[in-house]
C-alpha positions in Angstrom: -19.7 19.0 -59.8 -18.9 22.1 -57.7 -18.1 21.8 -54.0 -16.9 25.1 -52.4 -17.3 26.6 -48.9 -20.3 28.8 -49.9 -21.5 27.2 -53.2 -22.3 23.6 -54.1 -23.8 22.0 -57.2 -24.1 18.4 -58.4 -26.2 16.5 -60.8 -26.6 12.8 -61.7 -28.8 11.0 -64.2 -29.6 7.6 -65.7 -31.9 6.5 -68.5 -33.1 3.5 -70.4 -34.6 3.7 -73.9 -35.8 1.4 -76.7 -36.7 1.9 -80.3 -38.6 -0.3 -82.7 -38.5 0.2 -86.5 -40.6 -1.3 -89.2 -40.9 0.0 -92.8 -41.7 3.7 -92.4 -42.7 3.6 -88.7 -40.5 4.1 -85.7 -41.8 3.7 -82.1 -39.7 4.6 -79.1 -40.0 4.7 -75.3 -37.7 5.7 -72.5 -37.3 6.1 -68.8 -35.2 8.9 -67.4 -34.2 9.7 -63.8 -32.3 12.8 -62.7 -31.3 14.5 -59.5 -30.0 18.1 -59.3 -29.0 19.8 -56.1 -27.4 23.2 -55.2 -26.6 25.5 -52.3 -25.8 29.2 -52.2 -24.8 31.2 -49.1 -24.7 35.0 -48.9 -25.9 36.1 -45.4 -28.9 33.8 -46.1 -28.9 30.2 -47.2 -30.8 28.9 -50.2 -30.9 25.3 -51.1 -32.4 23.7 -54.2 -33.2 20.1 -54.8 -35.0 18.5 -57.8 -35.5 14.7 -58.3 -37.7 13.5 -61.1 -38.6 10.4 -63.1 -39.7 10.8 -66.6 -41.4 8.2 -68.7 -41.9 9.0 -72.4 -43.4 7.2 -75.5 -43.7 8.4 -79.1 -43.7 7.5 -82.7 -42.5 8.9 -86.1 -44.1 8.0 -89.4 -42.3 8.7 -92.6 -44.1 9.2 -96.0 -42.9 10.3 -99.4 -43.3 14.0 -98.8 -44.4 14.3 -95.2 -43.1 13.0 -91.8 -45.2 13.3 -88.7 -44.4 12.4 -85.1 -45.6 12.9 -81.5 -44.3 12.3 -78.0 -46.0 12.0 -74.6 -44.1 12.6 -71.3 -45.2 11.9 -67.8 -44.5 15.5 -66.6 -47.2 15.8 -68.2 -46.0 17.2 -71.6 -47.3 16.5 -75.1 -45.4 17.4 -78.2 -46.0 17.0 -81.9 -44.1 17.7 -85.1 -44.5 17.7 -88.9 -42.0 17.9 -91.7 -42.6 18.6 -95.4 -39.8 17.7 -97.7 -38.8 16.6 -101.2 -37.6 13.1 -102.0 -34.1 14.4 -102.7 -34.0 16.4 -99.4 -33.2 19.6 -101.3 -35.5 21.5 -99.0 -37.2 20.5 -95.7 -39.5 22.5 -93.5 -40.1 21.5 -89.9 -42.7 22.7 -87.4 -43.3 21.6 -83.9 -45.3 22.4 -80.8 -45.2 21.3 -77.2 -47.3 22.1 -74.2 -47.3 21.0 -70.6 -46.1 21.4 -67.0 -42.6 21.0 -65.7 -41.6 20.7 -62.0 -38.4 22.6 -61.6 -37.9 21.5 -58.0 -38.0 22.8 -54.5 -36.1 25.8 -53.2 -35.5 25.8 -49.4 -34.9 29.0 -47.4 -32.7 28.2 -44.4 -32.5 30.7 -41.5 -29.3 31.3 -39.6 -30.8 29.8 -36.5 -33.6 27.3 -36.9 -36.2 27.4 -34.1 -39.6 25.9 -33.5 -41.2 29.1 -34.6 -39.1 29.7 -37.7 -37.8 26.6 -39.5 -36.7 25.8 -43.1 -39.2 27.2 -45.6 -39.6 25.0 -48.7 -41.0 26.6 -51.9 -42.1 24.5 -54.9 -41.6 25.7 -58.5 -43.7 24.4 -61.3 -43.9 26.0 -64.7 -46.6 25.7 -67.4 -45.1 26.4 -70.8 -45.9 26.5 -74.5 -43.1 25.7 -76.9 -43.2 26.4 -80.7 -40.5 25.7 -83.2 -40.0 26.4 -87.0 -37.0 25.6 -89.1 -36.0 25.2 -92.7 -33.1 23.2 -94.0 -31.6 22.4 -97.4 -29.1 19.8 -98.7 -27.5 20.4 -102.1 -24.6 18.2 -103.2 -22.1 18.6 -100.4 -23.7 21.7 -98.8 -26.1 21.9 -95.8 -27.8 24.9 -94.4 -30.4 25.4 -91.6 -32.3 28.3 -90.2 -34.5 27.9 -87.0 -36.8 30.0 -84.8 -38.0 28.8 -81.4 -40.3 30.5 -78.8 -41.0 29.5 -75.3 -43.7 31.2 -73.2 -45.0 30.3 -69.7 -48.4 31.1 -68.2 -48.5 32.3 -64.5 -50.6 29.9 -62.4 -51.8 30.0 -58.7 -51.7 26.4 -57.4 -53.5 25.5 -54.2 -50.4 25.4 -52.1 -49.1 27.3 -49.2 -45.9 28.5 -50.8 -45.0 28.5 -54.5 -43.1 30.3 -57.2 -45.1 31.7 -60.1 -43.2 32.6 -63.3 -43.9 34.6 -66.5 -41.2 33.9 -69.1 -40.7 34.7 -72.7 -37.7 33.2 -74.6 -36.8 33.7 -78.2 -34.1 31.6 -79.9 -32.7 32.2 -83.4 -30.2 29.8 -85.0 -28.3 29.4 -88.2 -26.0 26.6 -89.3 -23.9 25.7 -92.4 -22.0 22.5 -93.2 -19.9 21.2 -96.0 -18.7 17.7 -96.7 -15.3 17.2 -98.2 -13.9 13.9 -99.5 -12.6 12.8 -96.1 -13.7 15.5 -93.7 -16.6 17.7 -92.7 -16.8 21.4 -91.7 -19.7 23.0 -89.7 -20.3 26.5 -88.4 -23.2 28.1 -86.7 -24.6 30.9 -84.6 -27.3 31.0 -81.9 -28.9 34.0 -80.3 -31.3 33.8 -77.3 -33.2 36.6 -75.6 -35.1 36.0 -72.3 -37.5 38.2 -70.4 -38.5 36.5 -67.1 -40.3 37.5 -63.9 -40.4 35.2 -60.9 -42.8 35.7 -58.0 -42.6 33.9 -54.6 -46.2 33.7 -53.1 -47.3 32.7 -49.6 -51.0 31.7 -49.6 -53.1 31.2 -46.5 -56.9 31.1 -46.7 -57.8 34.2 -48.7 -54.5 36.0 -48.1 -51.7 36.2 -50.7 -48.3 37.8 -49.8 -45.5 38.2 -52.2 -42.1 37.5 -50.6 -40.0 37.2 -53.8 -39.9 39.3 -56.9 -37.2 38.7 -59.6 -37.6 40.5 -63.0 -34.7 39.3 -65.1 -33.5 40.2 -68.7 -30.9 38.1 -70.3 -29.3 37.5 -73.7 -27.0 34.9 -75.1 -24.7 34.8 -78.1 -23.1 31.5 -79.1 -20.9 30.9 -82.2 -19.3 27.6 -83.0 -17.3 25.8 -85.7 -16.4 22.1 -85.9 -14.1 20.1 -88.2 -14.1 16.3 -88.4 -11.4 14.3 -90.2 -11.7 10.5 -89.9 -11.0 9.8 -86.2 -10.1 13.4 -85.3 -12.7 15.9 -84.2 -12.0 19.5 -83.4 -14.2 22.4 -82.2 -14.2 26.1 -81.3 -16.9 27.8 -79.4 -17.4 31.4 -78.2 -20.2 32.4 -75.8 -21.3 35.7 -74.4 -23.9 36.0 -71.7 -25.4 39.2 -70.2 -28.1 39.6 -67.7 -29.8 42.2 -65.5 -31.9 42.0 -62.4 -34.0 45.1 -61.7 -35.3 46.3 -58.3 -38.7 48.1 -58.1 -39.2 51.2 -56.0 -42.8 50.2 -55.2 -43.1 49.3 -51.5 -44.7 45.9 -52.3 -42.2 44.8 -54.9 -39.1 44.0 -52.8 -36.7 41.6 -54.3 -36.8 39.5 -51.1 -39.1 39.9 -48.1 -38.5 36.9 -45.8 -41.1 37.9 -43.2 -44.0 37.6 -45.6 -43.2 33.9 -46.0 -44.0 33.2 -42.3 -47.2 31.6 -41.2 -49.6 33.8 -39.2 -49.3 33.9 -35.4 -49.1 36.6 -32.8 -45.3 36.7 -32.5 -44.8 36.4 -36.2 -47.5 39.0 -36.8 -45.6 41.4 -34.5 -42.4 40.5 -36.3 -44.0 41.3 -39.7 -45.4 44.6 -38.5 -42.5 46.0 -36.4 -39.3 44.0 -37.3 -39.8 43.5 -41.1 -36.7 43.1 -43.1 -36.7 43.4 -46.9 -34.0 43.4 -49.6 -33.9 45.3 -52.9 -31.3 44.3 -55.5 -30.0 45.5 -58.8 -27.5 43.2 -60.5 -25.6 43.3 -63.8 -23.9 40.2 -65.2 -21.5 40.2 -68.1 -19.5 37.0 -68.9 -17.9 35.4 -71.9 -15.9 32.2 -72.6 -13.9 30.6 -75.3 -13.5 26.8 -75.6 -11.4 25.0 -78.2 -10.0 21.5 -78.4 -9.8 18.1 -80.1 -10.7 14.5 -79.5 -9.1 11.5 -81.2 -10.4 7.9 -81.4 -8.6 4.7 -82.1 -10.5 1.9 -83.7 -9.0 -1.5 -83.1 -10.2 -5.1 -83.6 -12.7 -6.9 -85.9 -16.1 -8.3 -84.8 -15.3 -6.9 -81.4 -14.2 -3.3 -81.9 -12.3 -1.6 -79.2 -12.4 2.2 -79.4 -10.4 4.2 -76.8 -10.5 8.0 -77.0 -8.7 11.0 -75.6 -9.7 14.6 -75.7 -8.1 17.8 -74.6 -9.8 21.2 -74.5 -8.6 24.6 -73.5 -10.8 27.3 -72.2 -10.7 31.0 -71.1 -13.5 32.5 -69.1 -14.2 36.0 -67.7 -17.2 37.2 -65.7 -18.2 40.3 -63.9 -21.2 40.5 -61.5 -22.2 43.9 -59.9 -24.8 43.8 -57.2 -26.4 46.8 -55.5 -28.3 45.7 -52.4 -30.5 47.7 -50.1 -31.5 46.2 -46.8 -34.6 47.8 -45.1 -35.5 47.0 -41.5 -38.8 48.4 -40.2 -38.7 48.7 -36.4 -41.2 50.0 -33.8 -43.1 53.2 -34.4 -42.6 52.9 -38.2 -38.9 53.7 -38.1 -37.1 52.4 -41.2 -33.3 51.8 -41.3 -31.8 51.4 -44.7 -28.4 49.8 -45.4 -26.7 49.9 -48.7 -24.2 47.4 -50.0 -22.3 47.3 -53.2 -20.7 44.0 -54.2 -18.5 43.3 -57.1 -17.4 39.8 -58.1 -14.9 39.1 -60.9 -13.7 35.8 -62.2 -10.9 35.2 -64.7 -9.8 31.7 -65.4 -7.7 29.7 -67.9 -7.6 26.0 -67.9 -8.0 22.7 -69.7 -10.6 19.9 -69.8 -9.3 16.3 -70.0 -11.6 13.6 -71.3 -10.8 9.9 -71.4 -13.1 7.2 -72.8 -13.3 3.6 -73.9 -16.0 1.9 -75.9 -16.5 -1.7 -77.0 -18.8 -2.6 -80.0 -19.9 -6.1 -81.0 -20.9 -6.4 -84.7 -23.3 -8.9 -86.2 -27.0 -9.5 -86.4 -27.2 -8.5 -82.7 -25.0 -5.5 -82.0 -23.9 -4.5 -78.5 -22.0 -1.5 -77.2 -20.4 -0.5 -73.9 -19.2 3.1 -73.4 -17.5 4.6 -70.4 -15.8 8.0 -69.9 -14.5 10.5 -67.4 -14.0 14.2 -67.7 -12.0 16.5 -65.4 -11.6 20.3 -65.5 -7.9 21.3 -64.8 -7.5 25.0 -64.1 -4.2 26.7 -64.8 -5.1 30.1 -63.5 -7.9 31.4 -61.4 -8.3 35.0 -60.3 -11.4 35.4 -58.2 -12.2 38.7 -56.5 -15.1 39.3 -54.2 -15.2 42.7 -52.5 -17.8 45.2 -51.5 -17.6 49.0 -51.1 -20.5 50.1 -48.9 -21.7 53.7 -49.0 -24.9 55.6 -48.4 -26.4 56.6 -51.7 -29.5 58.4 -50.5 -29.7 61.2 -47.9 -31.8 60.8 -44.8 -35.5 61.6 -45.4 -38.1 62.7 -42.9 -41.8 61.9 -43.1 -41.5 59.1 -45.6 -44.8 57.5 -46.5 -43.1 54.2 -47.1 -42.8 53.7 -43.4 -46.5 54.0 -42.9 -47.3 51.3 -45.4 -44.8 48.9 -43.7 -45.9 49.6 -40.2 -49.7 49.5 -40.8 -50.2 52.9 -38.9 -51.8 54.8 -41.7 -52.4 58.1 -39.8 -48.9 58.8 -38.5 -45.7 59.9 -40.1 -42.5 57.9 -39.9 -38.9 58.7 -40.3 -36.4 57.0 -42.5 -32.9 56.7 -41.2 -30.1 55.8 -43.6 -27.1 54.0 -42.2 -23.7 53.7 -43.7 -21.6 50.6 -43.4 -18.0 50.1 -42.5 -15.3 51.6 -44.9 -14.6 49.8 -48.1 -13.7 46.2 -47.3 -12.7 43.3 -49.5 -14.0 39.9 -48.8 -11.8 36.9 -49.4 -12.8 34.7 -52.3 -14.1 31.2 -51.7 -12.5 29.4 -54.6 -9.8 26.9 -53.6 -6.8 27.5 -55.8 -4.8 24.3 -55.2 -5.1 21.7 -57.9 -5.3 18.9 -55.4 -8.4 20.4 -53.8 -10.1 20.8 -57.2 -9.4 17.3 -58.8 -12.3 14.9 -58.4 -14.0 17.5 -56.2 -14.9 20.2 -58.6 -15.5 19.9 -62.4 -15.5 16.1 -62.4 -18.0 14.0 -64.4 -18.4 10.4 -65.5 -20.8 8.5 -67.7 -21.6 4.8 -68.5 -23.9 3.6 -71.3 -24.9 0.1 -72.6 -26.7 -0.5 -75.9 -28.2 -3.5 -77.6 -29.7 -3.5 -81.1 -31.4 -6.5 -82.9 
């Protein structure tokens, strides 16, 4: 949960699932409901909301040397998998494939002043993907090793909708893991690398006209290393993650990062606004962030046929992030005149804190087993240093006779001028993170869960 003056994010979910096993066959089904919402404000307002219900059913059939399985989801998504293995599990090779469509939600564009002419603009996002996975694992005595390769690719589609987001994504994930069982404990260590190349297009479609009002080419990479040690009721862990990403702008006139006027419906006034008062944004952004998380959880097991299991966990984290944004705002006015405004923004976040987790579980043993599990988690920051400042300056000299103005104004035979405006002197903007602990507890970084299980 995140609830700040200019940023909000929250998520909730619930699920019901059942599994039936007989001999070498397992059949399972589930129902899952989730709702995710967020809001971001930076001179414009963007809201995202996604609610979805997912019904799934599948099976897994185990044979001497082969295990096969398949799942069907209501998105719709279909997945299948096959494993080839020895009886002693010395080596096992797994392969899987999934294909389908996934609705990622609706993003709403909210103007500063909503009128009858210009209201909230909702944009739907649905992705069509192909997922492939290959892994090999081995168990020898007390040793365990695993190597995996996954690839996700999406196919751009043009749905018959007025506004939509079309994506083209390639994600490659490599993983390696090693584990060793001691007499009373277990040690695991692993590494994951992910590389993503994604391009998002926002399209406005009306009759035979297509206008691109959003263009986001993004490159990102992730490095994640972890180690875990379990000793009876004690579990410890250590994770390190490094995330880097880059958003590129395109100098082509028709590849602006954001062009709000192109998302408006056709009318005389809006047509004039598009031709003579067009505003577009071009952005370059660099993100570099890392975090370290380490902690331990201890469980107490009390009772007999009714087992009472309270638990307490305490983690400590350190996080640092740096986001640099270069934004160019272009406004095309009458007679093809283009005003350009440059803005450099730098946001830095350094934080140290802890995560407190408390839980309680009750298990009933016997022919019919029951379980009840409840827990809460709260992030408690010790130190937050958030800097949000911009240093605005003109980076390009004024140019006369720019052809870019002709394209924007629609007057192909005339020359236009391009005026570059500078902003106010360097000015820091106050951060929006509340620093008092009382404002953060149960308002930011809070989560809770409840689960009930029955097995017979």
